[in-house]
C-alpha positions as a Markdown table, in Angstrom:
| # | Residue | x | y | z |
|---|---|---|---|---|
| 1 | Unk | -120.7 | 71.1 | 9.0 |
| 2 | Unk | -117.3 | 72.7 | 9.5 |
| 3 | Unk | -114.5 | 71.7 | 7.1 |
| 4 | Unk | -112.1 | 71.2 | 10.0 |
| 5 | Unk | -112.7 | 70.4 | 13.7 |
| 6 | Unk | -114.0 | 73.2 | 15.8 |
| 7 | Unk | -111.6 | 74.2 | 18.6 |
| 8 | Unk | -112.6 | 74.6 | 22.2 |
| 9 | Unk | -110.9 | 75.8 | 25.4 |
| 10 | Unk | -112.0 | 74.3 | 28.7 |
| 11 | Unk | -111.8 | 76.3 | 31.8 |
| 12 | Unk | -111.7 | 74.1 | 34.9 |
| 13 | Unk | -110.0 | 70.7 | 35.2 |
| 14 | Unk | -112.2 | 68.6 | 37.5 |
| 15 | Unk | -115.4 | 67.6 | 35.7 |
| 16 | Unk | -113.9 | 69.4 | 32.7 |
| 17 | Unk | -111.0 | 67.0 | 32.4 |
| 18 | Unk | -113.0 | 63.9 | 33.3 |
| 19 | Unk | -116.1 | 64.5 | 31.1 |
| 20 | Unk | -115.8 | 67.6 | 28.9 |
| 21 | Unk | -112.4 | 66.7 | 27.3 |
| 22 | Unk | -113.3 | 63.1 | 26.2 |
| 23 | Unk | -116.9 | 64.2 | 25.4 |
| 24 | Unk | -116.0 | 67.0 | 23.0 |
| 25 | Unk | -113.2 | 64.9 | 21.4 |
| 26 | Unk | -115.6 | 62.0 | 20.8 |
| 27 | Unk | -117.9 | 64.4 | 19.0 |
| 28 | Unk | -115.2 | 65.7 | 16.6 |
| 29 | Unk | -114.0 | 68.7 | 18.5 |
| 30 | Unk | -110.4 | 69.7 | 19.0 |
| 31 | Unk | -109.8 | 70.4 | 22.7 |
| 32 | Unk | -107.1 | 73.0 | 22.0 |
| 33 | Unk | -106.4 | 74.3 | 25.6 |
| 34 | Unk | -107.1 | 73.7 | 29.3 |
| 35 | Unk | -107.2 | 76.3 | 32.0 |
| 36 | Unk | -106.8 | 76.3 | 35.7 |
| 37 | Unk | -105.2 | 78.8 | 38.2 |
| 38 | Unk | -103.4 | 75.9 | 39.9 |
| 39 | Unk | -100.4 | 75.3 | 37.6 |
| 40 | Unk | -99.4 | 72.0 | 39.1 |
| 41 | Unk | -102.8 | 70.4 | 38.8 |
| 42 | Unk | -103.2 | 71.9 | 35.3 |
| 43 | Unk | -99.9 | 70.4 | 34.1 |
| 44 | Unk | -101.0 | 67.0 | 35.4 |
| 45 | Unk | -104.5 | 67.2 | 33.9 |
| 46 | Unk | -103.1 | 68.4 | 30.5 |
| 47 | Unk | -100.5 | 65.7 | 30.4 |
| 48 | Unk | -103.1 | 63.0 | 31.2 |
| 49 | Unk | -105.5 | 64.4 | 28.6 |
| 50 | Unk | -102.9 | 64.9 | 26.0 |
| 51 | Unk | -103.6 | 68.7 | 25.7 |
| 52 | Unk | -100.5 | 70.7 | 24.8 |
| 53 | Unk | -101.7 | 74.3 | 25.4 |
| 54 | Unk | -102.4 | 75.5 | 28.9 |
| 55 | Unk | -103.5 | 78.8 | 30.4 |
| 56 | Unk | -103.5 | 79.8 | 34.1 |
| 57 | Unk | -105.5 | 83.0 | 33.4 |
| 58 | Unk | -109.0 | 82.2 | 32.1 |
| 59 | Unk | -109.5 | 85.6 | 30.5 |
| 60 | Unk | -106.3 | 85.0 | 28.6 |
| 61 | Unk | -107.7 | 81.7 | 27.2 |
| 62 | Unk | -111.0 | 83.5 | 26.3 |
| 63 | Unk | -109.1 | 86.2 | 24.3 |
| 64 | Unk | -107.4 | 83.6 | 22.1 |
| 65 | Unk | -108.4 | 84.0 | 18.5 |
| 66 | Unk | -108.0 | 80.3 | 17.6 |
| 67 | Unk | -110.9 | 79.1 | 19.6 |
| 68 | Unk | -114.5 | 78.7 | 18.4 |
| 69 | Unk | -116.0 | 78.0 | 21.9 |
| 70 | Unk | -115.3 | 78.0 | 25.6 |
| 71 | Unk | -116.6 | 75.5 | 28.1 |
| 72 | Unk | -116.8 | 76.9 | 31.7 |
| 73 | Unk | -116.5 | 74.2 | 34.3 |
| 74 | Unk | -115.3 | 76.3 | 37.3 |
| 75 | Unk | -117.0 | 76.7 | 40.6 |
| 76 | Unk | -120.2 | 78.7 | 40.1 |
| 77 | Unk | -118.7 | 81.9 | 41.6 |
| 78 | Unk | -116.8 | 82.4 | 38.3 |
| 79 | Unk | -119.5 | 81.6 | 35.8 |
| 80 | Unk | -120.9 | 85.1 | 35.3 |
| 81 | Unk | -117.6 | 86.9 | 34.7 |
| 82 | Unk | -116.3 | 84.1 | 32.4 |
| 83 | Unk | -119.5 | 83.6 | 30.4 |
| 84 | Unk | -119.9 | 87.4 | 29.9 |
| 85 | Unk | -116.2 | 87.7 | 28.8 |
| 86 | Unk | -116.5 | 84.7 | 26.4 |
| 87 | Unk | -119.7 | 86.1 | 24.7 |
| 88 | Unk | -118.1 | 89.5 | 24.3 |
| 89 | Unk | -115.1 | 87.8 | 22.7 |
| 90 | Unk | -117.4 | 86.2 | 20.2 |
| 91 | Unk | -117.1 | 82.7 | 21.6 |
| 92 | Unk | -119.9 | 80.1 | 21.7 |
| 93 | Unk | -120.3 | 79.1 | 25.4 |
| 94 | Unk | -121.2 | 75.9 | 27.2 |
| 95 | Unk | -121.6 | 76.7 | 31.0 |
| 96 | Unk | -121.8 | 74.2 | 33.8 |
| 97 | Unk | -124.5 | 74.3 | 36.4 |
| 98 | Unk | -125.5 | 75.8 | 38.7 |
| 99 | Unk | -125.7 | 78.5 | 36.1 |
| 100 | Unk | -125.0 | 81.6 | 38.2 |
| 101 | Unk | -124.9 | 83.0 | 41.8 |
| 102 | Unk | -128.3 | 84.6 | 41.5 |
| 103 | Unk | -131.0 | 85.5 | 39.0 |
| 104 | Unk | -129.6 | 89.0 | 38.4 |
| 105 | Unk | -126.4 | 87.5 | 37.1 |
| 106 | Unk | -128.3 | 84.8 | 35.2 |
| 107 | Unk | -130.5 | 87.5 | 33.4 |
| 108 | Unk | -127.4 | 89.4 | 32.4 |
| 109 | Unk | -125.9 | 86.2 | 30.9 |
| 110 | Unk | -129.1 | 85.4 | 29.1 |
| 111 | Unk | -129.5 | 88.9 | 27.7 |
| 112 | Unk | -125.9 | 89.1 | 26.4 |
| 113 | Unk | -126.2 | 85.6 | 24.9 |
| 114 | Unk | -129.3 | 86.6 | 23.0 |
| 115 | Unk | -127.7 | 89.8 | 21.8 |
| 116 | Unk | -124.4 | 88.1 | 20.7 |
| 117 | Unk | -125.9 | 85.6 | 18.3 |
| 118 | Unk | -123.6 | 83.0 | 19.7 |
| 119 | Unk | -124.7 | 79.5 | 20.8 |
| 120 | Unk | -125.0 | 79.5 | 24.6 |
| 121 | Unk | -126.1 | 76.4 | 26.5 |
| 122 | Unk | -126.1 | 75.1 | 30.1 |
| 123 | Unk | -124.7 | 71.6 | 30.9 |
| 124 | Unk | -128.0 | 70.0 | 32.1 |
| 125 | Unk | -127.0 | 66.9 | 30.2 |
| 126 | Unk | -129.4 | 64.8 | 32.4 |
| 127 | Unk | -132.1 | 65.7 | 29.9 |
| 128 | Unk | -130.4 | 63.3 | 27.4 |
| 129 | Unk | -130.4 | 60.3 | 29.7 |
| 130 | Unk | -132.8 | 57.5 | 28.7 |
| 131 | Unk | -135.0 | 57.8 | 31.8 |
| 132 | Unk | -135.4 | 61.5 | 31.6 |
| 133 | Unk | -136.2 | 61.6 | 27.9 |
| 134 | Unk | -138.5 | 58.6 | 28.0 |
| 135 | Unk | -140.5 | 60.1 | 30.9 |
| 136 | Unk | -141.0 | 63.2 | 28.9 |
| 137 | Unk | -142.3 | 61.2 | 26.0 |
| 138 | Unk | -144.7 | 59.2 | 28.2 |
| 139 | Unk | -146.0 | 62.4 | 29.8 |
| 140 | Unk | -146.5 | 64.0 | 26.4 |
| 141 | Unk | -148.4 | 60.9 | 25.2 |
| 142 | Unk | -150.7 | 61.1 | 28.2 |
| 143 | Unk | -149.6 | 57.7 | 29.6 |
| 144 | Unk | -150.5 | 58.7 | 33.2 |
| 145 | Unk | -153.4 | 60.9 | 32.3 |
| 146 | Unk | -153.4 | 64.3 | 33.9 |
| 147 | Unk | -150.2 | 65.0 | 35.9 |
| 148 | Unk | -150.8 | 65.5 | 39.6 |
| 149 | Unk | -147.8 | 64.8 | 41.9 |
| 150 | Unk | -144.1 | 64.1 | 41.6 |
| 151 | Unk | -141.8 | 63.1 | 44.5 |
| 152 | Unk | -138.0 | 62.9 | 44.4 |
| 153 | Unk | -135.8 | 61.4 | 47.1 |
| 154 | Unk | -132.0 | 61.5 | 46.9 |
| 155 | Unk | -129.9 | 60.2 | 49.8 |
| 156 | Unk | -126.1 | 59.8 | 49.6 |
| 157 | Unk | -123.5 | 59.2 | 52.3 |
| 158 | Unk | -120.8 | 61.4 | 50.9 |
| 159 | Unk | -120.6 | 63.6 | 54.0 |
| 160 | Unk | -121.7 | 61.0 | 56.5 |
| 161 | Unk | -118.3 | 59.9 | 57.8 |
| 162 | Unk | -117.3 | 60.3 | 61.4 |
| 163 | Unk | -114.2 | 62.3 | 60.5 |
| 164 | Unk | -114.7 | 65.9 | 59.1 |
| 165 | Unk | -114.3 | 66.1 | 55.4 |
| 166 | Unk | -111.6 | 68.3 | 53.8 |
| 167 | Unk | -112.5 | 72.0 | 53.2 |
| 168 | Unk | -112.9 | 72.8 | 49.5 |
| 169 | Unk | -114.7 | 75.5 | 47.6 |
| 170 | Unk | -118.0 | 73.6 | 48.0 |
| 171 | Unk | -118.1 | 74.7 | 51.7 |
| 172 | Unk | -118.3 | 78.4 | 50.8 |
| 173 | Unk | -121.5 | 80.3 | 49.8 |
| 174 | Unk | -119.4 | 82.9 | 48.0 |
| 175 | Unk | -118.2 | 80.2 | 45.6 |
| 176 | Unk | -121.7 | 78.8 | 45.0 |
| 177 | Unk | -121.2 | 75.7 | 47.1 |
| 178 | Unk | -124.0 | 73.5 | 48.4 |
| 179 | Unk | -125.9 | 70.4 | 47.4 |
| 180 | Unk | -128.9 | 72.4 | 46.2 |
| 181 | Unk | -126.9 | 74.1 | 43.5 |
| 182 | Unk | -124.7 | 71.1 | 42.7 |
| 183 | Unk | -127.6 | 68.5 | 42.3 |
| 184 | Unk | -130.8 | 70.3 | 43.0 |
| 185 | Unk | -130.3 | 72.4 | 39.9 |
| 186 | Unk | -130.3 | 69.3 | 37.7 |
| 187 | Unk | -133.5 | 68.1 | 39.2 |
| 188 | Unk | -135.2 | 71.5 | 38.9 |
| 189 | Unk | -134.3 | 71.5 | 35.3 |
| 190 | Unk | -135.9 | 68.0 | 35.0 |
| 191 | Unk | -139.1 | 69.2 | 36.6 |
| 192 | Unk | -139.3 | 72.1 | 34.2 |
| 193 | Unk | -138.5 | 69.8 | 31.3 |
| 194 | Unk | -141.3 | 67.5 | 32.3 |
| 195 | Unk | -144.0 | 69.7 | 33.7 |
| 196 | Unk | -143.4 | 73.2 | 32.5 |
| 197 | Unk | -142.8 | 76.5 | 34.3 |
| 198 | Unk | -142.9 | 76.7 | 38.1 |
| 199 | Unk | -145.4 | 79.0 | 39.8 |
| 200 | Unk | -144.6 | 78.9 | 43.5 |
| 201 | Unk | -141.7 | 77.6 | 45.7 |
| 202 | Unk | -141.3 | 76.7 | 49.4 |
| 203 | Unk | -138.1 | 75.2 | 50.7 |
| 204 | Unk | -135.6 | 74.5 | 53.5 |
| 205 | Unk | -131.8 | 74.3 | 53.5 |
| 206 | Unk | -129.8 | 72.6 | 56.3 |
| 207 | Unk | -126.3 | 71.7 | 57.2 |
| 208 | Unk | -126.3 | 68.3 | 59.0 |
| 209 | Unk | -122.5 | 67.7 | 58.9 |
| 210 | Unk | -121.0 | 71.2 | 59.3 |
| 211 | Unk | -117.5 | 70.2 | 60.4 |
| 212 | Unk | -114.7 | 70.6 | 57.8 |
| 213 | Unk | -111.0 | 70.4 | 58.2 |
| 214 | Unk | -108.7 | 73.0 | 56.5 |
| 215 | Unk | -105.2 | 72.5 | 55.3 |
| 216 | Unk | -103.7 | 73.2 | 58.7 |
| 217 | Unk | -105.9 | 70.6 | 60.4 |
| 218 | Unk | -108.2 | 73.2 | 62.0 |
| 219 | Unk | -111.9 | 72.4 | 62.2 |
| 220 | Unk | -114.1 | 75.1 | 60.4 |
| 221 | Unk | -117.8 | 75.2 | 59.8 |
| 222 | Unk | -119.4 | 74.8 | 56.4 |
| 223 | Unk | -121.5 | 77.7 | 55.1 |
| 224 | Unk | -123.3 | 75.8 | 52.4 |
| 225 | Unk | -126.1 | 73.2 | 52.6 |
| 226 | Unk | -125.6 | 69.5 | 52.6 |
| 227 | Unk | -129.4 | 68.8 | 52.8 |
| 228 | Unk | -132.4 | 70.4 | 51.3 |
| 229 | Unk | -136.1 | 70.0 | 50.7 |
| 230 | Unk | -138.6 | 71.9 | 48.5 |
| 231 | Unk | -142.1 | 71.9 | 47.2 |
| 232 | Unk | -143.0 | 73.6 | 43.9 |
| 233 | Unk | -146.3 | 74.1 | 42.1 |
| 234 | Unk | -146.6 | 74.4 | 38.3 |
| 235 | Unk | -148.4 | 76.9 | 36.2 |
| 236 | Unk | -150.2 | 74.1 | 34.3 |
| 237 | Unk | -151.2 | 72.3 | 37.5 |
| 238 | Unk | -149.8 | 69.7 | 39.8 |
| 239 | Unk | -146.9 | 69.9 | 42.3 |
| 240 | Unk | -143.6 | 68.3 | 43.1 |
| 241 | Unk | -141.5 | 67.7 | 46.2 |
| 242 | Unk | -137.8 | 66.9 | 46.6 |
| 243 | Unk | -135.7 | 65.9 | 49.6 |
| 244 | Unk | -132.0 | 65.3 | 49.2 |
| 245 | Unk | -129.0 | 64.9 | 51.5 |
| 246 | Unk | -125.4 | 64.0 | 51.3 |
| 247 | Unk | -125.4 | 63.2 | 55.0 |
| 248 | Unk | -127.6 | 60.1 | 54.9 |
| 249 | Unk | -126.3 | 56.6 | 55.7 |
| 250 | Unk | -126.4 | 54.2 | 54.1 |
| 251 | Unk | -126.7 | 55.6 | 50.6 |
| 252 | Unk | -130.1 | 54.8 | 49.1 |
| 253 | Unk | -129.6 | 56.5 | 45.7 |
| 254 | Unk | -132.5 | 58.3 | 43.9 |
| 255 | Unk | -136.1 | 57.5 | 43.5 |
| 256 | Unk | -138.5 | 59.6 | 41.3 |
| 257 | Unk | -142.2 | 58.9 | 41.3 |
| 258 | Unk | -144.6 | 60.7 | 38.9 |
| 259 | Unk | -148.3 | 60.2 | 39.4 |
| 260 | Unk | -151.3 | 61.2 | 37.4 |
| 261 | Unk | -155.0 | 60.5 | 37.5 |
| 262 | Unk | -154.6 | 57.4 | 35.4 |
| 263 | Unk | -151.1 | 56.1 | 36.1 |
| 264 | Unk | -147.7 | 56.2 | 37.7 |
| 265 | Unk | -144.0 | 56.4 | 36.5 |
| 266 | Unk | -141.1 | 55.4 | 38.6 |
| 267 | Unk | -137.4 | 55.9 | 37.9 |
| 268 | Unk | -134.6 | 54.8 | 40.2 |
| 269 | Unk | -130.8 | 55.1 | 40.1 |
| 270 | Unk | -128.0 | 54.1 | 42.5 |
| 271 | Unk | -126.3 | 57.5 | 42.7 |
| 272 | Unk | -126.9 | 61.1 | 41.9 |
| 273 | Unk | -126.7 | 60.8 | 38.1 |
| 274 | Unk | -129.1 | 58.9 | 35.9 |
| 275 | Unk | -127.6 | 55.8 | 34.3 |
| 276 | Unk | -127.0 | 55.5 | 30.6 |
| 277 | Unk | -129.2 | 52.4 | 30.5 |
| 278 | Unk | -131.9 | 53.5 | 33.0 |
| 279 | Unk | -135.3 | 51.9 | 33.2 |
| 280 | Unk | -138.8 | 53.4 | 33.7 |
| 281 | Unk | -141.3 | 51.3 | 35.7 |
| 282 | Unk | -145.0 | 52.2 | 35.0 |
| 283 | Unk | -148.6 | 51.5 | 35.8 |
| 284 | Unk | -151.6 | 52.6 | 33.8 |
| 285 | Unk | -155.3 | 52.4 | 34.5 |
| 286 | Unk | -154.9 | 50.5 | 37.8 |
| 287 | Unk | -152.6 | 47.8 | 36.3 |
| 288 | Unk | -149.6 | 46.4 | 38.2 |
| 289 | Unk | -146.3 | 48.2 | 37.9 |
| 290 | Unk | -144.0 | 46.8 | 35.3 |
| 291 | Unk | -140.8 | 47.9 | 33.5 |
| 292 | Unk | -141.2 | 49.5 | 30.1 |
| 293 | Unk | -138.9 | 48.8 | 27.2 |
| 294 | Unk | -136.9 | 52.0 | 26.8 |
| 295 | Unk | -137.0 | 53.1 | 23.1 |
| 296 | Unk | -133.6 | 52.5 | 21.4 |
| 297 | Unk | -133.5 | 56.1 | 20.2 |
| 298 | Unk | -132.8 | 57.2 | 23.8 |
| 299 | Unk | -129.7 | 55.1 | 24.0 |
| 300 | Unk | -128.1 | 55.6 | 20.6 |
| 301 | Unk | -124.7 | 54.4 | 22.0 |
| 302 | Unk | -123.0 | 53.7 | 25.3 |
| 303 | Unk | -119.6 | 54.9 | 26.5 |
| 304 | Unk | -117.7 | 52.5 | 28.8 |
| 305 | Unk | -115.2 | 55.1 | 29.9 |
| 306 | Unk | -117.7 | 56.9 | 32.2 |
| 307 | Unk | -121.4 | 56.4 | 32.6 |
| 308 | Unk | -121.9 | 60.2 | 32.4 |
| 309 | Unk | -120.4 | 60.5 | 28.9 |
| 310 | Unk | -123.3 | 59.3 | 26.8 |
| 311 | Unk | -125.6 | 62.0 | 27.9 |
| 312 | Unk | -122.9 | 64.7 | 27.8 |
| 313 | Unk | -122.0 | 63.7 | 24.3 |
| 314 | Unk | -125.6 | 64.0 | 23.3 |
| 315 | Unk | -125.5 | 67.5 | 24.7 |
| 316 | Unk | -122.4 | 68.3 | 22.7 |
| 317 | Unk | -124.2 | 67.2 | 19.6 |
| 318 | Unk | -127.0 | 69.7 | 20.3 |
| 319 | Unk | -124.3 | 72.4 | 21.0 |
| 320 | Unk | -122.7 | 71.6 | 17.6 |
| 321 | Unk | -126.1 | 71.7 | 15.9 |
| 322 | Unk | -126.9 | 75.1 | 17.5 |
| 323 | Unk | -123.6 | 76.5 | 16.1 |
| 324 | Unk | -124.5 | 75.1 | 12.6 |
| 325 | Unk | -128.0 | 76.6 | 12.7 |
| 326 | Unk | -127.3 | 79.8 | 14.6 |
| 327 | Unk | -129.5 | 78.8 | 17.5 |
| 328 | Unk | -129.1 | 78.0 | 21.2 |
| 329 | Unk | -131.0 | 74.6 | 21.7 |
| 330 | Unk | -132.4 | 73.8 | 25.2 |
| 331 | Unk | -131.0 | 73.7 | 27.8 |
| 332 | Unk | -129.9 | 77.2 | 27.0 |
| 333 | Unk | -129.3 | 80.4 | 29.0 |
| 334 | Unk | -133.0 | 81.1 | 29.3 |
| 335 | Unk | -133.3 | 77.6 | 30.9 |
| 336 | Unk | -130.4 | 78.6 | 33.1 |
| 337 | Unk | -132.2 | 81.8 | 34.2 |
| 338 | Unk | -135.5 | 79.9 | 35.0 |
| 339 | Unk | -133.6 | 77.4 | 37.1 |
| 340 | Unk | -131.7 | 80.1 | 38.9 |
| 341 | Unk | -135.0 | 81.8 | 39.8 |
| 342 | Unk | -136.2 | 78.7 | 41.5 |
| 343 | Unk | -132.9 | 78.2 | 43.3 |
| 344 | Unk | -133.1 | 81.8 | 44.6 |
| 345 | Unk | -136.7 | 81.2 | 45.7 |
| 346 | Unk | -135.8 | 78.1 | 47.7 |
| 347 | Unk | -133.1 | 80.0 | 49.5 |
| 348 | Unk | -135.4 | 82.9 | 50.2 |
| 349 | Unk | -138.1 | 80.6 | 51.4 |
| 350 | Unk | -135.7 | 78.9 | 53.7 |
| 351 | Unk | -134.6 | 82.2 | 55.1 |
| 352 | Unk | -138.1 | 83.6 | 55.6 |
| 353 | Unk | -140.3 | 80.6 | 56.1 |
| 354 | Unk | -142.7 | 81.8 | 53.4 |
| 355 | Unk | -143.8 | 80.5 | 50.0 |
| 356 | Unk | -142.3 | 82.5 | 47.1 |
| 357 | Unk | -144.1 | 83.2 | 43.8 |
| 358 | Unk | -142.1 | 83.0 | 40.6 |
| 359 | Unk | -143.0 | 85.8 | 38.3 |
């Protein structure tokens, strides 16, 4: 354990300010600096968070010699450049998802992380929510027998209003916008976490609510998806499907069903993120569905400030352990690459109409 708090700089002030800052602080880190190119927003976020040091140039923050690590919470278009720079500067790196813009970038990030000896992880903190962790335990214990099918439905009304939503970076492909990357990446990571590596992919992307309004009031068209569907098969057998949309009304939340030859697991949540007190409903051997008591080890604490914080703090603990031990615990940059390969395959399948094999 370090004799004094480790120091981290956080690049990006949206999710970074809301979750990364309190999450790292609660786990004993000193949030030494925040960075955003928008000075006005940066000053407000830094003042609200009580962070004195600010940088408007992310590379300037990365070059600081008083930081142990960097958290990258920018839009995905910047992840590759910033992660590569941070690793070359000798910093440990926690990078938000979606990991990269494509698998080529992701492979470069993975390779440099391995060569650097630094701890490098991806913020797929959903793995640490009670539902996700308990489902993995039940699958490993053979609770449903041989895995066969998983279905996931996620329907939210965030883009379903009659008036066009404001234009932001999420509307642009070049910035990595789109619901597939924003949320689909989390669920692809869950599928790999539960069922192993993915063998084949077919998918479709769509834009059901394309109208956006820019700062001048002009209507422009979104480039990035608000709706997607995919089917994947796994190397170890079984398949999974997911359909998701931000253009559904009313919101119906998320429903995950895992079926095997001797049972079923069901996990539901009201929004896109698993709850910190989520429940798994199960059936085995033809019995009726009933809720299972989630082991206490999967909810070691709760955090009333934000329901996303418990899982994120668990991720930070793994990040800290990796630094102590000289490792990169999962979800690491290899996991980021594997997820990115699936994202690329879904997009390719949507463009070509064919099933894509993952090598």
